[in-house]
C-alpha positions as CSV (number, residue, x, y, z in Angstrom):
1,M,-29.8,-1.5,-4.9
2,T,-31.7,-4.0,-7.0
3,T,-28.9,-3.9,-9.7
4,R,-26.2,-4.7,-7.2
5,R,-28.2,-7.4,-5.4
6,T,-28.6,-9.1,-8.8
7,F,-24.9,-8.7,-9.5
8,L,-23.9,-10.5,-6.3
9,R,-24.4,-13.9,-5.0
10,T,-23.8,-15.3,-1.5
11,A,-22.3,-18.7,-1.0
12,A,-21.3,-20.8,2.1
13,A,-21.9,-19.8,5.7
14,M,-19.0,-18.4,7.8
15,G,-16.6,-20.7,9.7
16,T,-15.2,-20.7,13.2
17,V,-12.0,-18.9,14.1
18,T,-10.1,-18.1,17.2
19,L,-8.9,-14.7,18.3
20,L,-6.2,-14.2,20.9
21,P,-3.9,-16.1,21.4
22,F,-4.3,-16.7,17.7
23,R,-4.6,-20.5,17.2
24,L,-5.9,-21.9,14.0
25,N,-9.2,-23.7,14.3
26,A,-9.0,-27.2,13.2
27,A,-12.0,-27.0,11.1
28,G,-10.3,-24.4,8.9
29,H,-11.9,-21.3,7.4
30,S,-15.2,-21.3,5.4
31,A,-16.2,-18.4,3.5
32,D,-18.8,-16.2,1.6
33,S,-18.5,-15.6,-2.0
34,F,-19.6,-12.7,-4.2
35,D,-19.7,-12.9,-8.0
36,T,-18.0,-10.5,-10.3
37,V,-17.7,-10.4,-14.1
38,N,-14.5,-12.4,-14.0
39,G,-15.2,-14.8,-11.1
40,A,-15.9,-14.8,-7.4
41,V,-14.5,-12.7,-4.6
42,T,-14.3,-15.1,-1.6
43,I,-14.1,-13.6,1.9
44,H,-12.3,-15.6,4.8
45,P,-12.8,-13.9,8.2
46,I,-9.7,-14.7,10.3
47,A,-10.2,-12.8,13.6
48,H,-11.3,-9.4,14.9
49,A,-10.1,-7.1,12.2
50,S,-8.1,-9.5,10.0
51,F,-9.5,-11.2,6.9
52,V,-8.5,-12.6,3.5
53,M,-10.1,-11.9,0.2
54,E,-9.5,-14.2,-2.7
55,T,-10.2,-12.3,-5.9
56,P,-9.8,-13.0,-9.7
57,A,-7.0,-10.3,-9.6
58,G,-5.1,-11.8,-6.6
59,V,-5.3,-12.6,-2.9
60,V,-5.7,-9.7,-0.5
61,Y,-4.7,-9.9,3.2
62,V,-6.3,-7.1,5.4
63,D,-4.6,-6.1,8.6
64,P,-3.0,-9.5,9.1
65,V,-1.8,-10.0,12.8
66,G,-1.1,-12.8,15.1
67,D,0.6,-16.1,14.6
68,A,1.4,-16.9,10.8
69,V,-0.3,-20.3,11.5
70,L,-3.6,-18.7,11.3
71,Y,-3.1,-18.2,7.5
72,E,-1.5,-21.5,6.7
73,D,-4.6,-22.8,4.9
74,M,-5.0,-19.6,3.0
75,P,-3.4,-18.9,-0.5
76,A,-0.3,-16.8,-0.2
77,A,-0.7,-13.0,-0.2
78,D,-0.4,-11.1,-3.4
79,F,-1.4,-7.9,-1.8
80,I,-1.5,-6.8,2.0
81,L,-3.5,-3.8,3.1
82,I,-2.7,-2.2,6.5
83,T,-5.0,0.5,7.9
84,H,-3.1,1.8,10.9
85,E,-0.4,1.2,13.6
86,H,-2.5,-0.4,16.5
87,G,-1.4,-3.9,17.4
88,D,-4.8,-5.7,16.4
89,H,-4.1,-4.2,12.8
90,Y,-0.4,-4.1,12.4
91,N,2.4,-6.4,13.4
92,A,5.7,-6.3,11.7
93,E,6.6,-9.9,12.6
94,T,3.4,-11.3,11.1
95,L,4.0,-9.3,8.0
96,A,7.5,-10.5,7.7
97,A,6.2,-14.1,7.9
98,L,3.5,-13.6,5.4
99,A,5.1,-11.4,2.8
100,T,7.2,-12.7,-0.1
101,E,9.2,-10.8,-2.6
102,Q,6.2,-10.8,-4.8
103,T,3.8,-9.4,-2.3
104,A,2.7,-5.7,-2.8
105,M,1.6,-3.9,0.4
106,I,-0.3,-0.7,0.9
107,S,-0.3,1.2,4.2
108,N,-0.9,4.6,5.6
109,P,2.2,6.8,6.0
110,A,2.6,6.3,9.7
111,V,2.9,2.5,9.4
112,Y,5.2,2.8,6.5
113,D,7.6,4.9,8.6
114,M,7.6,2.0,11.1
115,L,8.2,-0.7,8.8
116,P,11.8,-2.3,8.5
117,E,13.5,-1.5,5.3
118,N,12.9,-4.9,3.7
119,L,9.1,-4.4,4.1
120,Q,9.2,-0.8,3.0
121,A,10.5,-1.9,-0.2
122,L,7.4,-3.9,-0.8
123,T,5.1,-1.1,0.3
124,T,3.3,1.9,-1.1
125,A,2.1,4.6,1.3
126,I,-1.2,6.3,0.7
127,A,-2.7,9.0,2.7
128,N,-6.3,10.0,3.2
129,G,-8.0,10.8,-0.1
130,E,-5.2,9.2,-2.2
131,S,-5.5,6.0,-4.3
132,A,-3.2,3.3,-5.6
133,R,-3.2,0.2,-7.8
134,A,-2.4,-3.2,-6.5
135,G,-2.1,-5.1,-9.8
136,E,-5.6,-5.0,-11.3
137,I,-7.2,-4.0,-7.9
138,G,-8.0,-0.3,-7.1
139,V,-7.5,0.9,-3.6
140,E,-8.8,4.3,-2.3
141,A,-7.7,5.5,1.1
142,I,-10.8,6.7,3.2
143,P,-10.3,8.8,6.2
144,A,-10.7,6.8,9.4
145,Y,-10.7,8.8,12.7
146,N,-12.7,9.5,15.9
147,I,-15.1,12.4,16.1
148,T,-16.3,12.1,19.8
149,E,-14.3,14.4,22.1
150,D,-13.2,11.8,24.7
151,R,-12.0,9.4,21.9
152,L,-9.9,11.7,19.7
153,N,-6.6,10.3,21.1
154,F,-7.2,6.9,19.8
155,H,-7.5,7.7,16.1
156,P,-6.7,11.3,15.3
157,Q,-7.9,12.8,12.0
158,G,-5.6,12.5,9.1
159,R,-3.4,9.6,10.3
160,D,-5.3,6.3,9.7
161,N,-6.9,4.8,6.6
162,G,-10.0,2.9,5.7
163,Y,-10.1,1.5,2.2
164,V,-12.4,1.1,-0.7
165,V,-11.1,-1.8,-2.7
166,S,-12.4,-2.2,-6.3
167,V,-12.0,-5.5,-8.2
168,D,-13.9,-6.4,-11.4
169,G,-16.7,-3.9,-10.6
170,L,-17.1,-5.1,-7.0
171,R,-16.5,-2.3,-4.4
172,V,-15.5,-3.4,-0.9
173,Y,-15.3,-0.9,1.9
174,I,-13.0,-1.7,5.0
175,S,-13.6,0.8,7.8
176,G,-10.4,0.2,9.8
177,D,-10.9,1.9,13.1
178,T,-13.2,5.0,12.9
179,E,-16.5,6.5,14.0
180,D,-19.4,7.4,11.7
181,T,-17.5,10.2,9.9
182,P,-19.0,12.3,7.2
183,E,-16.6,10.4,4.7
184,M,-18.1,7.1,5.7
185,R,-21.7,8.4,5.4
186,A,-20.9,9.8,1.9
187,L,-19.7,6.5,0.5
188,E,-21.6,5.4,-2.8
189,N,-22.1,2.2,-4.6
190,I,-20.5,-0.1,-1.9
191,D,-21.2,-3.8,-2.4
192,V,-19.6,-5.2,0.6
193,A,-18.7,-3.3,3.8
194,F,-16.8,-4.3,6.9
195,V,-17.7,-1.9,9.7
196,C,-16.2,-1.7,13.1
197,M,-18.0,-1.0,16.3
198,N,-16.4,-1.2,19.8
199,L,-16.0,1.2,22.7
200,P,-14.1,3.2,23.7
201,F,-12.0,2.9,20.5
202,T,-14.5,3.4,17.7
203,M,-18.3,3.7,17.9
204,D,-21.2,2.0,19.3
205,L,-23.7,-0.1,17.4
206,N,-26.3,2.7,17.1
207,A,-23.8,5.0,15.3
208,A,-22.6,2.1,13.0
209,A,-26.2,1.2,12.1
210,S,-27.1,4.8,11.4
211,A,-24.0,5.2,9.1
212,V,-24.7,1.9,7.3
213,A,-28.3,2.9,6.8
214,E,-27.0,6.1,5.1
215,F,-24.4,4.7,2.7
216,A,-26.5,1.6,2.1
217,P,-24.0,-1.1,1.1
218,T,-25.5,-4.3,-0.4
219,Y,-24.0,-6.4,2.4
220,V,-22.3,-5.5,5.6
221,Y,-20.1,-7.6,8.0
222,P,-20.0,-6.2,11.5
223,Y,-16.5,-6.8,12.6
224,H,-14.0,-5.6,15.2
225,Y,-16.8,-5.4,17.8
226,R,-14.9,-6.6,21.1
227,G,-14.3,-3.7,23.3
228,R,-12.9,-2.7,26.8
229,D,-14.8,-2.1,30.0
230,G,-18.1,-3.2,28.7
231,G,-17.6,-1.8,25.3
232,T,-18.2,-5.0,23.2
233,Q,-21.0,-4.5,20.7
234,D,-23.8,-7.0,19.8
235,P,-23.8,-7.7,16.0
236,E,-27.3,-9.1,16.2
237,E,-28.5,-6.0,17.8
238,F,-26.7,-3.9,15.2
239,A,-28.4,-5.9,12.5
240,S,-31.8,-5.3,14.2
241,L,-31.4,-1.6,13.9
242,L,-30.7,-1.4,10.2
243,T,-33.5,0.3,8.3
244,S,-32.0,0.0,4.7
245,E,-32.1,-3.2,2.5
246,T,-28.6,-4.0,3.4
247,E,-28.0,-7.8,4.2
248,V,-26.0,-8.4,7.3
249,K,-23.3,-11.2,7.1
250,M,-22.3,-12.7,10.4
251,G,-18.6,-13.8,10.4
252,N,-17.6,-15.7,13.4
253,W,-14.7,-13.5,14.3
254,Y,-14.4,-14.6,18.0
255,S,-14.7,-18.0,19.7
């Protein structure tokens, strides 16, 4: 942990964004930056489960949905990662508006099968346990699924991806929609993690904190924490439960 903490440096505080109905906040997006051997990786939260990473190896959009105006002050996407098919993670119209002929996309196989042909031509499908290269960026597909009996229909095992993105030695874990699976708990050497928590779709803050304490990333962003029927989770309470040295980064995902 000490080595990675020395390796990384945090920068500016998070900005304000708006979720549904997806309007761009006039103040724009501020960011956190993390140093690598070739320059900074800068994180721009957009809303809920969508964010942009500027890296020395290219600009990565993660689960971009909503009106394309949300991204108009962001650099164009070199790479797009899609975790799964649910509407807060995948929208073909948004992808069509953001992707260019030079954009490389990575998705799980289920989303690949849903894409129109012009977007399939830009996309590589990887299943749980597989990996791919996006230019100089490494992408590993981590299983993302429910383990609680009454939630199994939301994210069945074997369909959806989380990702570990590696760029210039920095390892970023993106949970997608999942509970605290054995695969999550077994992660190693994660520098920055994005961990979901909402009910009934994923897990509560207690399970999320327990998993994060076990795989002990250097930094963690609680994200995707608005839920249904009282299932919204409190990121501040999540932070208070962590027993590891992990530092919690509070992106303003909702306003």
